[in-house]
Residue, then its C-alpha position, 0 to 999 in steps of 0.5 A: m484533258a489527260e485521261a483518268k489512271i485508274m489504280d487498282g487496290n484495297i484499303t482497308v480499314p480496320y473496325s471494331w463494335t460492341t456486341g451491346p449487354a444483351i448479345g453481350a451476356f449470350l455470348t460471354g455465356m456461351r463462351d464462359d459456361m457452356k449455358l445460354v442466355g436469353v432475357k425476361c421481360s419484366k413487363c410480359g414475362q416474355v424470354v427471348c433468347p438470343p437477347r435482346d436489349v427492347c423487349p420484342k413485344c412490350f418494347i420496354k429495357n429488358d436485363d433481367y437475364v435468364t438463363v434456358g434450355p441447354a434442350g430444346t424443341v425442333v419446330a420447324f428446320s429445312v435442309i439444305h441441298l445446293p452449296n452457297d458462299d455462306q454455309p456452315a456445312e456441306p450438303p446436305y445439311t440442317l437450319a431447324l428453328i429450335n425452341l429452346d425450353g424455357a425460351d416463348t422465341n425461336l434460335v435457328y441453329l444447325l443439327g448435326d449428329v443427325d442424317p436429314d432424312d432423320v429429323e422430325h417436328g418434335m424431336r428433342v435436341e442438346p447442344v454440341w460445344k467447341e472444346e475452346r470456346y471464344g466468345y463467337l457464335s461459332d462457340l456452338k458447333h450445333f445441336k444433336p438428337l437427344 
């Protein structure tokens, strides 16, 4: 029997996917208007940001998009000291749970323009946008203290 031969190489498989209505509205709001979009449940009234197509409490379809923020409050944070493959900044940097004004859920995002030692629970923050935006989550550079 002949010995199997192995050939090394990479196969590229191009792929595109839809963001869906909720995340599409979120990314478009960031790109076009530098605004943060949430969605309000018509049954329980909860405002979720980033928006979801279905209410996480009531499990009904959501489509009442609302603007939240732009300011918010740090409700929890973590200072990252060790490097990793997908880091958004050079360590040390701070990731925070931010409760945007008008939202009932929290957004996880990078804090910038602040020393990690100066971050506090309850700190008020606002978004810092990139000058050129393309409809990506990274169009929002980070949040900074007010």
